[in-house]
C-alpha positions in Angstrom: 51.8 57.2 -54.1 53.3 55.3 -57.2 57.2 55.8 -57.3 57.6 57.3 -60.8 54.9 59.8 -60.3 56.1 62.5 -62.5 52.8 64.9 -62.2 52.2 65.3 -58.7 54.8 66.1 -55.7 54.3 65.1 -52.4 55.0 66.5 -49.0 54.7 64.2 -45.8 54.8 66.0 -42.2 55.0 63.6 -39.1 53.9 65.3 -36.2 54.8 63.7 -32.7 52.9 64.9 -30.1 54.4 65.7 -26.7 51.4 65.4 -24.2 49.4 62.6 -26.3 45.9 63.3 -25.9 44.9 59.8 -25.7 47.7 59.4 -23.1 46.8 56.9 -19.6 48.9 59.1 -17.1 47.5 62.6 -18.5 43.9 61.6 -18.0 44.4 60.2 -14.9 46.2 63.7 -13.9 42.9 66.1 -14.6 40.7 63.5 -12.0 43.4 64.1 -9.4 42.1 66.2 -6.3 46.0 66.9 -4.7 49.1 66.1 -6.6 51.3 64.0 -4.9 55.2 62.8 -5.5 54.2 59.4 -6.4 51.6 60.9 -9.3 54.4 63.2 -10.5 57.0 60.8 -10.5 54.3 58.5 -12.6 54.3 61.3 -14.6 57.5 61.7 -15.2 58.4 58.2 -15.8 55.3 58.7 -18.8 57.3 61.6 -20.4 60.8 60.0 -20.2 59.4 56.7 -22.3 57.4 58.8 -24.5 59.9 61.2 -25.6 62.8 58.2 -25.8 59.9 57.0 -28.6 59.5 60.3 -30.0 64.0 59.8 -30.4 63.9 56.7 -31.8 61.2 57.4 -34.9 63.0 60.7 -35.8 66.6 59.3 -35.4 64.9 56.1 -37.8 63.3 58.6 -40.4 66.5 61.0 -40.3 68.8 57.6 -41.0 66.5 56.3 -43.9 66.6 59.9 -45.7 68.4 63.2 -44.6 66.4 66.3 -46.0 63.9 66.8 -43.1 63.4 70.1 -42.0 62.4 69.2 -38.3 61.2 72.3 -35.9 59.4 72.2 -32.7 56.2 73.8 -31.6 54.2 74.4 -28.2 53.7 70.7 -27.6 54.6 68.7 -31.1 57.6 68.3 -32.5 57.3 68.2 -36.7 59.3 66.9 -39.2 58.6 67.8 -43.2 60.2 66.6 -46.5 58.9 67.1 -50.1 61.6 64.3 -51.4 60.6 60.9 -49.3 58.1 58.4 -50.1 55.3 58.5 -47.5 55.6 54.7 -47.8 58.5 54.3 -47.1 58.0 56.0 -44.0 55.8 54.2 -43.1 57.6 50.9 -43.8 60.7 51.7 -41.7 58.4 53.1 -39.0 56.4 50.1 -39.0 59.5 47.5 -39.3 60.3 48.5 -36.3 57.3 48.1 -34.3 55.9 51.6 -34.5 52.0 51.9 -35.4 50.3 54.2 -36.4 48.8 55.7 -32.6 52.6 57.1 -31.9 52.3 59.8 -34.5 50.5 62.1 -37.2 51.1 61.3 -41.0 49.9 64.5 -42.9 50.7 63.6 -47.2 49.9 66.8 -49.1 49.9 66.4 -52.9 50.7 69.6 -55.1 49.8 69.1 -59.1 53.6 70.2 -60.7 52.1 70.4 -64.3 49.3 70.2 -66.5 45.7 68.2 -65.7 45.6 65.1 -63.5 
């Protein structure tokens, strides 16, 4: 969206999945018939690293902009704002090595007035 867009208001929503569907350790767990301490430790290591990655992304976004609504759901953490451009947020995350597989981004546009 253009920086000085007068006709639309955008709302961005970052969704961080605590248990990502594409994660290899979680897929392996579904096929294990009998759990053992090694598989639990592997899951612990994976989840610790993954949650640290989510916390780092949240820190970066909150340093870049201070008007976020942050809340948790059953298996995800959600950050929303309507006062920050999503392109700037993506640039911040990309400059620190995060890519689009690390989060889900939803952008909604609302018409302010008149016709587009």
